[in-house]
N, C-alpha and C positions, 0 to 999 in steps of 0.2 A: 675791349678790355676798359676801358676809361668807364664805359657805360655800367659795366658791372659793380666797378667800385663806388661809384656814386650812389645805385640803389641800397649798398650795405653801409653806407656813410652814417655814422653816428656822431655825436659830440665824445662819446666814451671811446671810440675808436681812433676819431683825431687826437683826443688827448694820448692815447697809446703812441699813435704814430709822432707825436710831439716829441714826447720823453725820449724815445728811441732816438730822433733826430738829433735832439739837444745832448744826450750823453756821447753821440757819435762827434759832432762837429763843435759842441760846447754851445751855449746860450747866445753868447755874442757873435759866434761865427754860424749863426741859422740865420736866415731870410724867411720872409713869409713865403718867398717864392720856392725856398727848400722844402719848405711844409706842405705848400700845395703840389708840387711833383712828386714827394714821399707819398702823400695821400691820395693821390689821383684825383683831386678834385680842383676846382679854380679858386683864386683866393677871394672872390666875391662870396664863393659858399663857405669859406672858412670866417669871413667879417660877418656871414649871416648870425653867426653862434658865439663867436667871441671879439671883442675890442681890439685883439693884436696878440701877439706871441707872448706878451708878459702876463695875459690873464692866463693863458695854456701854463705858463710859467707857475703863476700863482696857484691853478688848480691842482698842479702837479705836487706841487711842494706841501701843498695843504695836505694833501693825502696822505704823505710820509709824516708829516707832522702831528695829524690828527690820531696817526696811528701809534705814534710813540705816545702821547698825550694820554691816549686811552688805556696804557697799561698801567699808568699811575693810578688809575680808579678802580682798578681791577682788585677782588678781595685780596688775594695772595700780596697785593702792593699796600694793602689799607690794614690789614691785621696780622699780629704775631711779633715777634721780636724784630727789629731794625734789620738786624744780618739775615734774617730770612725775606724780610720785604726786599732788601737789595738784590738777593739773590734772585728771587722772583723776577724783579723788573730785569736784572741783565739776561737772564733766560729767556724771557719772552721778547726783550728787545732783536736778541738775535731772531727768534723766529717771525718778527715782523719783518725786520731787515730782509732776510729772504724771501719771504710771502711778496713785499712789494719791492723786489731787489730794483727795479729800474726807478722807481719812484726815489727809494733814499738814495741811490746812486746819484741823482741828480740833486737832490738836497745838500748831501755832502760836498757836491764840486760848486756851491755857488758861492761867488766870491764879493758880494756886495757892491755891484756895481749899478743895481737898480734899488728902486725901493722894495720892490718885491724881495730881491736878494737881502736887502737888508732886514726887513721884517723875517724873511725865514733863520736868518742867522743869530737873530736875537731870541727867537723862539726856540733854536737848540741851545743855544746858552742858558735858558728858563729852564729846560729838561735837565742840563748838566746840574745845574745848582741845585734841582729837586733830590737828584740822586746824590749828590755831593751831602745834603742833609741828612739823607740817609744813613750814609757812611760813618757821617760823625756822631751820629746817634747810636749807630752799632760800636762805635769807638768808646762812646761814653759807658754803654753797656758793658763793656769790657769783652767784647765777641770779636773784635778788630783791634790789631795795633793801633795805639795812640800816637805811636813816634812818626807818622807818614802824614805829610800835608794831605789834607783830604780831596783838596783843589787838583792837586798835581795827580793822586791817585785816580780819581774821575777821570781826567784828561788819558790818561795810561789806561785805565779799564776800557773806556770806548776809543782808544786810539785801535785796541784789539780788536774790539767789536765791529768797528767801522773798516777794518782792513778787510773784511769778508767780501765787500763790494767790488774789491780789485782781483780777487782769486776764486771766491767760490761760485761754483755753477752748480745748479741742481741736476744730478745725472739718476734718471729713472731707471731703476734696475741694477744701479752699481754708485759707487762712492760712497760719500757720508751724508748719511741722512740729517735734517737740519736739528733734531732734536737732539743727536750725539752731538752734532758741533755745537749747539748750546750748551749742552751739559759740560762740555771737555772745557769751555770758555770759563764756564762758574767755578768748575774743579780748580782750574790752572789761577784764577784768579783769588780764589777766597782758599784755598787748600795748598797750592805750589805744586812744583814737581817732584821735588826730595820727598823721599820715603819717610816716614817716621824716624825708623832706625838706621837712616842713611848718616854719612859722616857730614858734620856740619861745618859750615865755611871759618875760617878762624877769623878771630877780632867781631 
């Protein structure tokens, strides 16, 4: 059994295993021995490809971060009214989160205890700032209400999006499709749940 695992071992499969163990045990609670046992290879084999577990963490969170920042370069995030661009970013963020669910989960759970974690948190803040700028522009255009703090709105918006890592699991043949989830997030965030002819709250 061990030999078969060694034969099929690649840096990519090692990364997949590492992300799973990091998410299960927490990064701080994971040792190289845990990774070695989970991958079915020796620690020396792991060290042949990476300097240690922090390099695996860096590769993993970089994959999630690169996916998020790539959204900001898409045509839908670059052209059109600001409100259309931010809707595109939110919709695509949900899709990327689901596509790379284990990697984004790991990114959202880093706590800043290592250089790599602090770097990842800073990149997350940069992404949030870019989205906040879009929200601010949409408010200036008159497409979003201007009486809401954009930084707070960004935190709440991505709080809703990021909560997916805690409960969403793809269900082939059943459950919610990712596009349905993404569209629902956008509609709730930008249109609300109340019907247009429903009673308005007092005050």
